[in-house]
C-alpha positions in Angstrom: 142.2 155.2 199.6 138.5 156.1 199.6 138.4 156.1 195.8 139.8 152.5 195.7 137.2 151.3 198.2 134.4 153.0 196.2 135.7 151.3 193.0 135.9 147.9 194.7 132.4 148.3 196.0 131.1 149.3 192.6 132.8 146.2 191.0 131.3 143.9 193.7 127.8 145.4 193.0 128.2 144.9 189.3 129.3 141.3 189.8 126.2 140.5 191.8 123.9 142.1 189.2 125.6 140.0 186.5 124.7 136.8 188.4 121.0 137.5 187.8 120.1 136.3 184.3 116.8 136.4 182.5 116.6 132.6 182.9 117.1 132.9 186.6 114.3 135.6 186.9 111.9 133.5 184.7 112.6 130.4 186.8 112.1 132.3 190.0 108.7 133.5 188.8 107.7 130.0 187.8 108.9 128.6 191.1 107.1 131.3 193.1 103.8 130.4 191.2 104.2 126.8 192.1 105.0 127.7 195.8 101.9 129.8 195.9 99.9 126.9 194.6 101.4 124.6 197.2 100.5 127.1 200.0 96.9 127.3 198.8 96.3 123.5 198.5 94.9 121.5 201.4 96.3 118.3 200.0 99.6 117.6 201.7 100.9 115.2 199.0 100.1 117.8 196.3 101.8 120.5 198.4 104.9 118.4 198.7 105.0 117.7 195.0 104.5 121.3 194.0 107.3 122.5 196.4 109.6 119.8 195.0 108.9 121.0 191.5 109.6 124.6 192.6 112.8 123.6 194.3 114.0 121.7 191.2 113.2 124.7 188.9 115.2 127.0 191.2 118.2 124.6 191.4 118.3 123.9 187.7 117.9 127.6 186.7 121.0 128.4 188.7 123.0 125.9 186.8 122.5 127.7 183.5 125.9 129.2 184.2 127.5 125.8 184.7 127.0 126.0 188.4 129.3 128.9 188.9 126.8 130.6 191.3 125.0 127.6 192.7 127.5 124.9 192.9 128.3 125.7 196.5 124.8 126.8 197.5 123.4 124.5 200.2 120.0 122.8 199.6 117.5 124.4 201.8 114.5 122.6 200.5 112.1 121.9 203.3 110.6 119.0 201.3 114.0 117.2 201.3 114.8 117.8 205.0 113.8 115.1 207.4 
């Protein structure tokens, strides 16, 4: 029984690792850079625009797999919440 649980846990871990692609990682770095720029600016309009670009990059990067990992992900963008 313990062996089966260990195998299932290993498969789950491998599945999660497979979700991370090079495109996802590159997009995350690009989005992080834009978010850092947004945090550093004193111009609120520019901050909102930079955060929106970062959000779009993150959302689009996840769709490289056809939305398999992001189709059901809620939008948590603070720039789109009112």
